[in-house]
A tleap script that builds the chain and sets N, CA, C and O, in Angstrom:
source leaprc.protein.ff14SB
mol = sequence {
  NMET SER LEU GLN ASP ASP LEU THR ALA VAL
  ARG ARG ASN LEU ASN GLU LEU VAL ARG SER
  VAL GLU ARG LEU GLU GLN ASP VAL ALA ARG
  GLN ALA PRO ALA ALA ALA ARG PRO PRO GLY
  GLN GLY GLN GLY PRO MET VAL SER VAL PRO
  ASP THR PRO TYR ASP SER SER LEU TRP THR
  ASP SER ASP ASP GLU GLY LEU GLY ALA ARG
  ASP ARG HIE ALA CPRO
}
set mol.1.N position { 2.759 -10.395 41.443 }
set mol.1.CA position { 4.514 -9.676 40.846 }
set mol.1.C position { 4.525 -8.102 41.471 }
set mol.1.O position { 3.624 -7.264 41.460 }
set mol.2.N position { 5.807 -8.035 41.984 }
set mol.2.CA position { 5.584 -6.816 42.631 }
set mol.2.C position { 6.027 -6.031 41.540 }
set mol.2.O position { 6.305 -6.433 40.410 }
set mol.3.N position { 6.075 -4.664 42.059 }
set mol.3.CA position { 6.344 -3.224 40.862 }
set mol.3.C position { 7.169 -3.238 40.039 }
set mol.3.O position { 7.096 -2.981 38.837 }
set mol.4.N position { 8.602 -3.768 41.114 }
set mol.4.CA position { 9.850 -3.858 40.461 }
set mol.4.C position { 9.545 -5.064 39.488 }
set mol.4.O position { 8.592 -4.535 38.916 }
set mol.5.N position { 9.641 -6.107 38.978 }
set mol.5.CA position { 8.961 -7.322 38.674 }
set mol.5.C position { 8.306 -7.082 37.159 }
set mol.5.O position { 8.780 -7.455 36.086 }
set mol.6.N position { 7.297 -6.480 37.355 }
set mol.6.CA position { 6.777 -5.568 36.501 }
set mol.6.C position { 7.476 -4.591 35.350 }
set mol.6.O position { 7.543 -4.612 34.121 }
set mol.7.N position { 7.930 -3.776 36.349 }
set mol.7.CA position { 9.143 -2.851 35.731 }
set mol.7.C position { 9.494 -3.362 34.977 }
set mol.7.O position { 9.313 -2.944 33.833 }
set mol.8.N position { 10.335 -4.797 35.273 }
set mol.8.CA position { 11.700 -5.613 34.099 }
set mol.8.C position { 11.129 -6.234 33.320 }
set mol.8.O position { 11.610 -6.498 32.218 }
set mol.9.N position { 9.765 -6.680 33.776 }
set mol.9.CA position { 8.744 -7.863 32.261 }
set mol.9.C position { 8.929 -6.195 31.472 }
set mol.9.O position { 9.883 -6.062 30.706 }
set mol.10.N position { 7.883 -4.855 31.734 }
set mol.10.CA position { 7.913 -3.930 30.975 }
set mol.10.C position { 9.283 -3.379 29.566 }
set mol.10.O position { 9.295 -3.511 28.342 }
set mol.11.N position { 10.482 -2.622 30.778 }
set mol.11.CA position { 11.499 -3.288 30.199 }
set mol.11.C position { 11.965 -4.239 28.977 }
set mol.11.O position { 12.391 -3.876 27.881 }
set mol.12.N position { 11.757 -5.640 29.492 }
set mol.12.CA position { 11.948 -6.314 28.143 }
set mol.12.C position { 11.766 -6.742 27.277 }
set mol.12.O position { 12.408 -7.224 26.344 }
set mol.13.N position { 10.134 -6.477 27.724 }
set mol.13.CA position { 9.660 -6.156 26.476 }
set mol.13.C position { 9.948 -5.307 25.271 }
set mol.13.O position { 9.961 -5.604 24.076 }
set mol.14.N position { 10.239 -3.872 26.059 }
set mol.14.CA position { 9.863 -2.873 24.838 }
set mol.14.C position { 11.486 -2.807 24.376 }
set mol.14.O position { 11.962 -1.801 23.849 }
set mol.15.N position { 12.082 -3.746 24.589 }
set mol.15.CA position { 13.774 -3.475 24.501 }
set mol.15.C position { 13.602 -4.460 23.174 }
set mol.15.O position { 14.107 -4.230 22.075 }
set mol.16.N position { 12.657 -5.778 23.566 }
set mol.16.CA position { 12.437 -6.791 22.474 }
set mol.16.C position { 11.582 -5.894 20.822 }
set mol.16.O position { 11.656 -6.002 19.598 }
set mol.17.N position { 10.699 -4.904 22.032 }
set mol.17.CA position { 10.246 -4.421 20.668 }
set mol.17.C position { 11.194 -3.527 19.516 }
set mol.17.O position { 11.287 -3.784 18.316 }
set mol.18.N position { 11.747 -2.596 20.137 }
set mol.18.CA position { 13.284 -1.966 19.509 }
set mol.18.C position { 13.795 -3.177 18.826 }
set mol.18.O position { 13.386 -3.072 17.670 }
set mol.19.N position { 14.421 -4.185 18.930 }
set mol.19.CA position { 15.321 -4.424 17.973 }
set mol.19.C position { 14.449 -5.298 17.242 }
set mol.19.O position { 15.117 -5.967 16.454 }
set mol.20.N position { 12.666 -5.679 17.161 }
set mol.20.CA position { 12.324 -6.123 16.458 }
set mol.20.C position { 12.160 -4.803 14.781 }
set mol.20.O position { 12.440 -4.937 13.590 }
set mol.21.N position { 11.457 -3.429 15.778 }
set mol.21.CA position { 11.212 -2.412 14.674 }
set mol.21.C position { 12.895 -2.218 13.717 }
set mol.21.O position { 13.151 -1.906 12.554 }
set mol.22.N position { 13.378 -2.428 14.393 }
set mol.22.CA position { 15.310 -2.243 13.479 }
set mol.22.C position { 15.398 -3.210 12.592 }
set mol.22.O position { 15.534 -3.244 11.369 }
set mol.23.N position { 15.283 -4.071 13.516 }
set mol.23.CA position { 15.439 -5.641 12.384 }
set mol.23.C position { 13.836 -4.999 10.787 }
set mol.23.O position { 13.682 -4.323 9.770 }
set mol.24.N position { 13.521 -5.405 11.222 }
set mol.24.CA position { 12.165 -4.211 10.443 }
set mol.24.C position { 12.509 -3.658 9.340 }
set mol.24.O position { 12.623 -4.294 8.292 }
set mol.25.N position { 12.744 -2.218 9.468 }
set mol.25.CA position { 13.946 -0.900 8.649 }
set mol.25.C position { 14.932 -2.242 8.429 }
set mol.25.O position { 14.738 -2.908 7.411 }
set mol.26.N position { 15.748 -2.559 9.155 }
set mol.26.CA position { 17.135 -3.356 7.652 }
set mol.26.C position { 16.109 -3.211 6.536 }
set mol.26.O position { 16.325 -2.453 5.591 }
set mol.27.N position { 14.817 -4.044 6.655 }
set mol.27.CA position { 14.818 -5.315 6.324 }
set mol.27.C position { 14.076 -4.750 4.616 }
set mol.27.O position { 14.050 -5.346 3.539 }
set mol.28.N position { 13.651 -3.642 4.938 }
set mol.28.CA position { 13.092 -2.399 4.022 }
set mol.28.C position { 13.590 -1.651 3.918 }
set mol.28.O position { 13.011 -0.817 3.221 }
set mol.29.N position { 14.713 -1.301 4.329 }
set mol.29.CA position { 15.967 -0.150 3.740 }
set mol.29.C position { 16.205 -1.204 2.598 }
set mol.29.O position { 16.197 -0.732 1.461 }
set mol.30.N position { 16.443 -2.727 2.736 }
set mol.30.CA position { 17.045 -3.542 1.423 }
set mol.30.C position { 15.999 -3.637 0.579 }
set mol.30.O position { 16.460 -3.721 -0.560 }
set mol.31.N position { 15.024 -3.661 0.568 }
set mol.31.CA position { 14.278 -3.806 -0.452 }
set mol.31.C position { 13.437 -2.235 -0.986 }
set mol.31.O position { 12.355 -2.076 -1.552 }
set mol.32.N position { 14.360 -1.349 -0.569 }
set mol.32.CA position { 13.204 -0.178 -0.750 }
set mol.32.C position { 14.018 0.556 -2.331 }
set mol.32.O position { 13.511 1.097 -3.314 }
set mol.33.N position { 15.137 0.320 -2.049 }
set mol.33.CA position { 15.819 1.005 -3.148 }
set mol.33.C position { 15.042 0.217 -4.959 }
set mol.33.O position { 14.889 0.611 -6.115 }
set mol.34.N position { 14.866 -0.614 -4.423 }
set mol.34.CA position { 14.029 -1.434 -6.500 }
set mol.34.C position { 12.362 -0.668 -6.138 }
set mol.34.O position { 11.609 -0.608 -7.109 }
set mol.35.N position { 11.976 -0.265 -5.155 }
set mol.35.CA position { 10.777 0.508 -5.603 }
set mol.35.C position { 10.444 2.044 -5.318 }
set mol.35.O position { 9.527 2.761 -5.720 }
set mol.36.N position { 11.568 2.290 -4.442 }
set mol.36.CA position { 11.969 4.105 -4.878 }
set mol.36.C position { 12.722 4.286 -6.101 }
set mol.36.O position { 13.751 4.961 -6.140 }
set mol.37.N position { 12.388 3.890 -6.766 }
set mol.37.CA position { 12.808 4.449 -8.533 }
set mol.37.C position { 12.464 5.236 -9.169 }
set mol.37.O position { 11.447 4.767 -9.681 }
set mol.38.N position { 12.582 6.036 -9.475 }
set mol.38.CA position { 11.969 6.789 -10.538 }
set mol.38.C position { 11.142 6.778 -11.430 }
set mol.38.O position { 11.280 7.972 -11.696 }
set mol.39.N position { 10.292 6.407 -12.220 }
set mol.39.CA position { 9.634 5.941 -13.304 }
set mol.39.C position { 10.467 6.179 -14.336 }
set mol.39.O position { 11.210 7.154 -14.453 }
set mol.40.N position { 10.302 5.039 -15.281 }
set mol.40.CA position { 11.237 4.930 -16.296 }
set mol.40.C position { 12.447 4.302 -16.329 }
set mol.40.O position { 13.058 3.881 -17.311 }
set mol.41.N position { 12.815 4.267 -14.895 }
set mol.41.CA position { 14.502 3.564 -14.467 }
set mol.41.C position { 14.162 2.131 -13.879 }
set mol.41.O position { 13.593 1.575 -12.940 }
set mol.42.N position { 14.977 1.859 -15.198 }
set mol.42.CA position { 14.667 0.291 -14.422 }
set mol.42.C position { 13.112 -1.074 -14.570 }
set mol.42.O position { 13.018 -2.290 -14.403 }
set mol.43.N position { 12.237 -0.040 -14.933 }
set mol.43.CA position { 10.831 -0.423 -14.792 }
set mol.43.C position { 10.743 -0.533 -16.493 }
set mol.43.O position { 10.554 -1.729 -16.712 }
set mol.44.N position { 10.779 -0.045 -17.359 }
set mol.44.CA position { 9.937 -0.534 -18.870 }
set mol.44.C position { 10.076 1.564 -19.707 }
set mol.44.O position { 10.322 2.731 -19.403 }
set mol.45.N position { 9.884 1.112 -20.268 }
set mol.45.CA position { 9.324 2.557 -21.028 }
set mol.45.C position { 8.045 3.491 -20.344 }
set mol.45.O position { 6.941 3.120 -19.944 }
set mol.46.N position { 8.531 4.559 -20.375 }
set mol.46.CA position { 6.896 5.079 -19.837 }
set mol.46.C position { 6.394 4.769 -21.514 }
set mol.46.O position { 6.940 4.573 -22.600 }
set mol.47.N position { 4.114 4.922 -20.597 }
set mol.47.CA position { 3.661 5.091 -21.349 }
set mol.47.C position { 2.746 6.545 -21.485 }
set mol.47.O position { 2.585 7.250 -20.489 }
set mol.48.N position { 2.336 6.809 -22.429 }
set mol.48.CA position { 1.507 8.062 -22.426 }
set mol.48.C position { 0.169 7.979 -22.672 }
set mol.48.O position { -0.261 7.198 -23.520 }
set mol.49.N position { -0.431 8.583 -22.129 }
set mol.49.CA position { -1.669 8.357 -21.797 }
set mol.49.C position { -2.451 9.609 -22.664 }
set mol.49.O position { -2.137 10.744 -22.305 }
set mol.50.N position { -3.484 9.489 -23.823 }
set mol.50.CA position { -3.469 10.398 -24.132 }
set mol.50.C position { -5.079 11.394 -23.484 }
set mol.50.O position { -6.154 10.942 -23.091 }
set mol.51.N position { -4.654 12.685 -23.600 }
set mol.51.CA position { -6.135 14.022 -23.110 }
set mol.51.C position { -7.975 13.143 -23.321 }
set mol.51.O position { -9.002 12.657 -22.848 }
set mol.52.N position { -6.938 13.624 -24.700 }
set mol.52.CA position { -8.468 12.729 -25.353 }
set mol.52.C position { -9.780 12.207 -24.741 }
set mol.52.O position { -9.600 11.366 -23.861 }
set mol.53.N position { -11.158 12.543 -25.031 }
set mol.53.CA position { -12.317 11.502 -24.149 }
set mol.53.C position { -12.580 10.083 -24.476 }
set mol.53.O position { -13.161 10.151 -25.559 }
set mol.54.N position { -12.462 8.637 -24.098 }
set mol.54.CA position { -12.708 7.982 -24.445 }
set mol.54.C position { -13.205 7.982 -25.099 }
set mol.54.O position { -13.660 9.096 -25.355 }
set mol.55.N position { -13.713 6.664 -26.174 }
set mol.55.CA position { -14.525 6.453 -27.527 }
set mol.55.C position { -16.196 6.155 -26.637 }
set mol.55.O position { -15.914 5.986 -25.451 }
set mol.56.N position { -17.343 6.075 -26.789 }
set mol.56.CA position { -17.845 5.726 -25.766 }
set mol.56.C position { -19.158 4.699 -25.981 }
set mol.56.O position { -20.197 4.494 -25.354 }
set mol.57.N position { -18.565 4.180 -27.172 }
set mol.57.CA position { -18.911 2.857 -27.159 }
set mol.57.C position { -18.462 1.777 -26.547 }
set mol.57.O position { -19.035 0.770 -26.129 }
set mol.58.N position { -17.459 2.091 -26.549 }
set mol.58.CA position { -16.767 1.211 -25.315 }
set mol.58.C position { -17.263 1.093 -23.654 }
set mol.58.O position { -16.920 0.248 -22.826 }
set mol.59.N position { -17.935 1.933 -23.539 }
set mol.59.CA position { -18.688 1.754 -22.341 }
set mol.59.C position { -20.546 1.258 -22.081 }
set mol.59.O position { -21.308 1.205 -21.116 }
set mol.60.N position { -20.615 1.029 -23.278 }
set mol.60.CA position { -22.136 0.495 -23.648 }
set mol.60.C position { -21.527 -0.972 -23.505 }
set mol.60.O position { -20.557 -1.468 -24.077 }
set mol.61.N position { -22.411 -1.517 -22.551 }
set mol.61.CA position { -23.512 -2.187 -21.675 }
set mol.61.C position { -23.200 -2.745 -20.454 }
set mol.61.O position { -23.456 -3.871 -20.025 }
set mol.62.N position { -22.336 -1.379 -19.704 }
set mol.62.CA position { -21.102 -1.648 -18.618 }
set mol.62.C position { -21.874 -0.950 -17.365 }
set mol.62.O position { -21.933 0.255 -17.118 }
set mol.63.N position { -22.250 -1.659 -16.890 }
set mol.63.CA position { -22.224 -0.809 -15.113 }
set mol.63.C position { -21.798 -0.164 -14.735 }
set mol.63.O position { -20.602 -0.258 -15.014 }
set mol.64.N position { -22.108 1.047 -13.828 }
set mol.64.CA position { -21.029 1.963 -12.999 }
set mol.64.C position { -21.151 0.483 -11.854 }
set mol.64.O position { -22.002 -0.245 -11.342 }
set mol.65.N position { -19.268 0.735 -11.929 }
set mol.65.CA position { -19.092 0.002 -10.570 }
set mol.65.C position { -19.455 0.470 -9.202 }
set mol.65.O position { -19.730 1.666 -9.103 }
set mol.66.N position { -19.497 -0.176 -8.269 }
set mol.66.CA position { -20.071 0.525 -7.247 }
set mol.66.C position { -21.661 1.289 -7.143 }
set mol.66.O position { -22.233 1.530 -6.080 }
set mol.67.N position { -22.158 1.572 -8.428 }
set mol.67.CA position { -23.677 2.545 -8.633 }
set mol.67.C position { -24.305 1.537 -9.225 }
set mol.67.O position { -25.148 2.098 -9.925 }
set mol.68.N position { -24.452 -0.084 -9.432 }
set mol.68.CA position { -25.390 -0.950 -9.599 }
set mol.68.C position { -25.400 -0.449 -11.471 }
set mol.68.O position { -24.634 0.051 -12.295 }
set mol.69.N position { -26.680 -0.933 -11.394 }
set mol.69.CA position { -26.427 -0.763 -13.001 }
set mol.69.C position { -28.261 0.950 -13.212 }
set mol.69.O position { -29.097 1.438 -12.452 }
set mol.70.N position { -27.873 1.097 -14.657 }
set mol.70.CA position { -28.216 2.447 -14.638 }
set mol.70.C position { -29.818 2.087 -15.022 }
set mol.70.O position { -30.667 2.823 -14.521 }
set mol.71.N position { -30.234 1.056 -15.832 }
set mol.71.CA position { -31.123 0.705 -15.340 }
set mol.71.C position { -32.419 0.891 -14.108 }
set mol.71.O position { -33.591 1.243 -14.247 }
set mol.72.N position { -31.551 0.448 -12.750 }
set mol.72.CA position { -31.844 -0.272 -11.416 }
set mol.72.C position { -31.803 0.625 -10.766 }
set mol.72.O position { -31.125 1.559 -11.194 }
set mol.73.N position { -32.409 0.771 -9.592 }
set mol.73.CA position { -31.812 1.194 -8.244 }
set mol.73.C position { -32.071 1.219 -7.069 }
set mol.73.O position { -32.951 0.595 -6.475 }
set mol.74.N position { -31.322 1.939 -6.676 }
set mol.74.CA position { -31.083 0.785 -5.246 }
set mol.74.C position { -31.786 0.806 -4.555 }
set mol.74.O position { -32.733 1.583 -4.683 }
set mol.75.N position { -31.672 -0.125 -3.355 }
set mol.75.CA position { -32.822 -0.294 -2.798 }
set mol.75.C position { -32.780 0.459 -1.325 }
set mol.75.O position { -33.770 0.440 -0.594 }
savepdb mol mol.pdb
quit
């Protein structure tokens, strides 16, 4: 292939990429309004989470995720 043929192919591919990105942006713009709503608008009531500590009995017999069991050491 000549240099001119290569440049033509690159331009054609670049134009196709630009068209694909524009289509993707349009698809995202159509879907974004539902996801971009502030909390509490059309997503159900807000739930308040208290600042008080959780009851420690909730964690009885539980392992620390990612850290392994409390009575064992990592290899």
